[in-house]
C-alpha positions as CSV (number, residue, x, y, z in Angstrom):
1,M,25.7,216.8,51.7
2,D,28.3,217.1,49.3
3,K,27.4,218.5,45.8
4,D,28.4,215.6,43.8
5,H,27.3,212.7,46.1
6,G,25.9,212.1,49.5
7,R,23.0,210.8,51.5
8,L,19.4,211.9,52.1
9,E,17.8,210.3,55.1
10,V,14.3,210.9,56.6
11,R,13.5,209.4,60.0
12,Q,9.9,208.7,61.3
13,L,9.5,207.9,64.7
14,W,6.1,206.4,66.4
15,S,6.2,205.7,70.2
16,A,3.5,204.6,72.5
17,P,3.5,204.1,76.3
18,T,3.2,200.5,77.5
19,E,3.4,198.7,80.7
20,P,6.0,196.0,81.5
21,Q,3.2,193.2,82.1
22,T,1.7,194.0,78.6
23,I,4.8,192.8,76.7
24,G,6.6,190.9,79.4
25,L,9.8,192.9,79.8
26,A,10.4,194.7,83.2
27,G,11.0,198.3,83.2
28,V,9.6,199.0,79.9
29,A,7.8,202.3,79.6
30,Q,7.5,202.9,75.8
31,V,7.6,200.9,72.5
32,V,9.2,202.7,69.4
33,R,9.0,202.0,65.8
34,L,11.8,204.0,63.7
35,R,11.2,204.1,59.9
36,C,14.3,205.4,57.9
37,H,14.1,206.1,54.4
38,T,17.6,206.9,52.7
39,Q,18.6,207.9,49.2
40,T,22.1,207.8,48.0
41,V,22.8,210.7,45.6
42,R,25.5,210.9,42.9
43,Q,25.9,213.8,40.7
44,G,22.4,215.0,41.5
45,K,20.6,211.6,40.6
46,V,19.4,209.2,43.2
47,I,21.2,205.8,42.5
48,K,20.0,204.0,45.5
49,E,17.0,203.9,48.1
50,S,16.5,201.8,51.0
51,D,13.6,201.7,53.5
52,D,14.2,200.2,57.0
53,V,12.1,199.7,60.0
54,R,13.4,199.2,63.3
55,F,11.6,198.4,66.5
56,A,12.8,199.2,70.2
57,V,11.8,199.5,73.7
58,T,12.9,201.8,76.2
59,S,12.5,202.4,79.9
60,Y,12.1,206.0,79.5
61,A,8.7,207.1,80.3
62,T,6.8,209.8,77.6
63,H,7.6,212.7,79.9
64,E,11.3,211.8,80.2
65,A,12.0,211.2,76.6
66,G,9.5,212.5,73.8
67,P,10.2,211.7,70.2
68,D,13.2,214.2,69.6
69,A,14.9,212.4,72.6
70,L,14.2,209.0,71.3
71,L,15.5,209.8,67.7
72,R,18.5,211.2,69.2
73,L,19.1,208.0,71.3
74,A,18.6,205.9,68.4
75,R,21.1,207.8,66.3
76,D,23.6,207.4,69.3
77,H,22.9,203.9,69.4
78,W,23.7,203.2,65.8
79,S,26.8,205.5,65.7
80,I,28.1,203.2,68.5
81,E,26.9,200.0,66.4
82,N,28.5,201.3,63.3
83,G,31.7,202.5,64.9
84,Q,32.6,199.9,67.1
85,H,30.7,196.7,66.4
86,Y,30.9,196.8,62.8
87,R,34.6,196.7,62.8
88,R,34.5,193.9,65.3
89,D,32.0,192.0,63.1
90,R,33.4,192.7,59.9
91,T,37.2,193.5,60.1
92,Q,38.1,191.3,62.8
93,D,35.4,188.6,62.2
94,E,34.3,188.4,65.8
95,D,30.9,186.7,65.3
96,R,32.6,183.7,63.5
97,C,35.2,183.1,66.3
98,P,34.9,179.8,67.3
99,V,36.2,180.1,70.9
100,R,33.3,179.1,73.4
101,D,35.5,179.3,76.7
102,T,34.3,182.3,78.5
103,F,37.7,183.6,79.8
104,A,39.4,183.0,76.5
105,A,36.7,184.9,74.6
106,R,36.8,187.8,77.0
107,N,40.6,187.8,76.5
108,L,40.1,188.1,72.7
109,S,37.7,190.6,73.1
110,L,40.0,192.7,74.9
111,F,42.7,192.3,72.4
112,R,40.4,193.1,69.5
113,S,39.5,196.3,71.4
114,L,43.1,197.2,72.1
115,A,43.8,196.8,68.3
116,I,41.2,199.3,67.6
117,F,42.3,201.6,70.4
118,L,46.1,201.5,69.2
119,F,45.1,201.9,65.5
120,K,43.2,205.2,66.7
121,Q,46.3,206.4,68.6
122,P,47.9,209.8,67.5
123,A,51.3,208.2,67.9
124,Q,50.6,206.1,64.9
125,A,50.0,209.3,62.9
126,K,53.5,209.2,61.3
127,E,53.5,205.7,60.1
128,A,49.6,205.4,60.1
129,Q,47.8,202.8,58.1
130,E,44.8,203.8,56.1
131,S,42.5,201.3,57.6
132,L,42.2,198.9,60.4
133,P,42.7,195.7,58.2
134,D,46.1,197.5,57.0
135,F,47.1,198.2,60.5
136,Q,46.5,194.6,61.9
137,A,48.2,193.3,58.7
138,E,51.3,195.3,59.4
139,V,51.3,194.5,63.1
140,H,51.0,190.8,62.1
141,R,54.1,191.2,59.7
142,K,56.2,193.2,62.1
143,P,55.1,192.0,65.6
144,W,58.3,193.3,67.4
145,A,57.5,196.9,66.5
146,M,54.3,196.5,68.7
147,I,56.0,194.3,71.1
148,R,58.8,196.9,71.9
149,R,55.9,199.8,72.4
150,F,54.7,197.6,75.5
151,T,57.9,196.4,76.9
152,R,59.8,199.9,76.7
153,R,61.1,200.9,80.3
154,C,59.9,204.4,81.4
155,S,63.4,205.9,81.0
156,D,63.5,204.8,77.5
157,P,62.7,207.4,74.8
């Protein structure tokens, strides 16, 4: 944690073995309750606190994934959620997309993934934008630079 500001987080996990027929989900082996208490600290003072409780189910039996492994799995899940899906939901507003045709929706999803991929590329470092929205706005303003990137012949520099 940075001495001037940061986050303190305490995670508590409870898990219990279960049977698929008990909760009506095939393959379920454990139910999980995860409580996260987070404090945001600035200059040594707590400026914000939050308490969040999440529930999950897993197909891992207790001997395959104990509490430590389940905590790691939960952290990995949320790092994906925060890294990829947050960008799609907030920056690209994917959840509000009115397209309902399956093929069109898949194609738009591929283009959104491509935008994130291109934004992260080291080749962009010279003229890199500070954020994904800045990158998308720049491509929108000057599409020919991106089009040239995809239409160069192999022999072109």
